[in-house]
C-alpha positions as CSV (number, residue, x, y, z in Angstrom):
1,X,99.4,91.7,92.7
2,X,99.8,93.0,96.2
3,X,97.3,95.7,97.4
4,X,98.7,96.7,100.7
5,X,102.4,96.2,100.2
6,X,104.5,97.4,97.3
7,X,106.3,94.9,95.1
8,X,109.6,96.0,96.7
9,X,108.2,95.5,100.2
10,X,107.0,92.0,99.3
11,X,110.4,91.2,97.8
12,X,112.2,92.6,100.9
13,X,110.0,90.4,103.3
14,X,110.5,87.3,101.1
15,X,114.2,87.8,101.1
16,X,114.3,88.2,104.9
17,X,112.3,85.0,105.3
18,X,114.8,83.3,103.1
19,X,117.5,84.5,105.5
20,X,115.6,83.1,108.4
21,X,115.2,79.7,106.7
22,X,118.8,79.6,105.7
23,X,118.1,79.9,102.0
24,X,120.0,83.2,101.7
25,X,123.0,84.4,103.6
26,X,122.8,87.5,105.8
27,X,125.6,89.1,103.8
28,X,123.7,88.5,100.5
29,X,120.6,90.1,102.0
30,X,122.5,93.2,103.1
31,X,124.4,93.3,99.9
32,X,121.1,93.4,98.0
33,X,119.2,95.8,100.2
34,X,121.8,98.2,101.6
35,X,121.8,101.9,100.4
36,X,123.8,102.8,97.3
37,X,125.7,106.0,96.5
38,X,128.3,106.8,93.9
39,X,128.3,103.2,92.6
40,X,129.2,101.9,96.1
41,X,127.1,100.5,98.9
42,X,127.0,101.7,102.5
43,X,128.0,98.2,103.6
44,X,131.0,98.1,101.3
45,X,132.2,101.5,102.5
46,X,131.7,100.4,106.1
47,X,133.9,97.3,105.4
48,X,136.4,99.7,103.8
49,X,136.6,101.7,107.0
50,X,137.1,98.6,109.1
51,X,139.9,97.5,106.7
52,X,141.5,100.9,106.8
53,X,140.9,101.6,103.1
54,X,138.7,104.6,103.9
55,X,138.9,106.9,106.8
56,X,135.9,107.4,109.1
57,X,135.8,111.1,108.2
58,X,135.5,110.2,104.5
59,X,132.7,107.8,105.3
60,X,130.9,110.4,107.4
61,X,131.2,113.0,104.6
62,X,129.9,110.6,102.0
63,X,127.0,109.2,104.0
64,X,125.7,111.9,106.4
65,X,124.3,114.4,103.9
66,X,120.5,114.9,103.6
67,X,119.5,111.7,105.4
68,X,121.8,109.4,103.3
69,X,122.9,107.8,106.6
70,X,119.6,106.0,106.7
71,X,120.2,102.6,105.4
72,X,117.6,101.4,103.0
73,X,117.0,98.4,105.2
74,X,115.9,100.8,108.0
75,X,113.7,102.7,105.6
76,X,111.9,99.5,104.5
77,X,111.5,98.3,108.1
78,X,109.9,101.7,109.0
79,X,107.5,101.5,106.1
80,X,106.4,98.0,107.0
81,X,106.0,99.0,110.7
82,X,103.8,101.9,109.7
83,X,101.6,99.6,107.6
84,X,101.5,97.0,110.4
85,X,100.2,99.6,112.8
86,X,97.5,100.5,110.3
87,X,96.4,97.0,109.5
88,X,93.0,97.3,111.3
89,X,92.1,100.4,109.3
90,X,93.3,98.7,106.0
91,X,91.2,95.6,106.8
92,X,88.1,97.7,107.5
93,X,88.6,99.6,104.2
94,X,89.0,96.4,102.3
95,X,85.9,94.8,103.9
96,X,83.9,97.9,103.2
97,X,84.9,97.8,99.5
98,X,84.1,94.1,99.3
99,X,80.6,94.7,100.7
100,X,80.1,97.5,98.2
101,X,81.2,95.3,95.3
102,X,79.0,92.5,96.5
103,X,76.0,94.8,96.8
104,X,76.6,96.1,93.3
105,X,76.7,92.6,91.8
106,X,73.7,91.6,93.8
107,X,71.6,94.2,92.0
108,X,68.8,92.8,89.8
109,X,69.9,95.1,87.0
110,X,73.5,96.2,86.2
111,X,74.6,99.1,84.0
């Protein structure tokens, strides 16, 4: 069970590592992790624009409301970057809690 990362973040990282090792295609990665709206994915709609099946204006109307333009991949990357920047603080907190637990169990008498 991860303590610092959420299960989704762990899955995201493992999937990306699979892409880097050639075990998963880049298309499959983006298919799995791209944002979804109205039973379609941002990547699918972008392909539809490229193929001329959807106008750029339709794409903009669909994906630019209330931050929907942010692809889930970007959101996950931002969350991971934020945690990476706070790693020293997280490590200090974990070490502090480990010392506290060890001190508790080193007591001669426990409740």
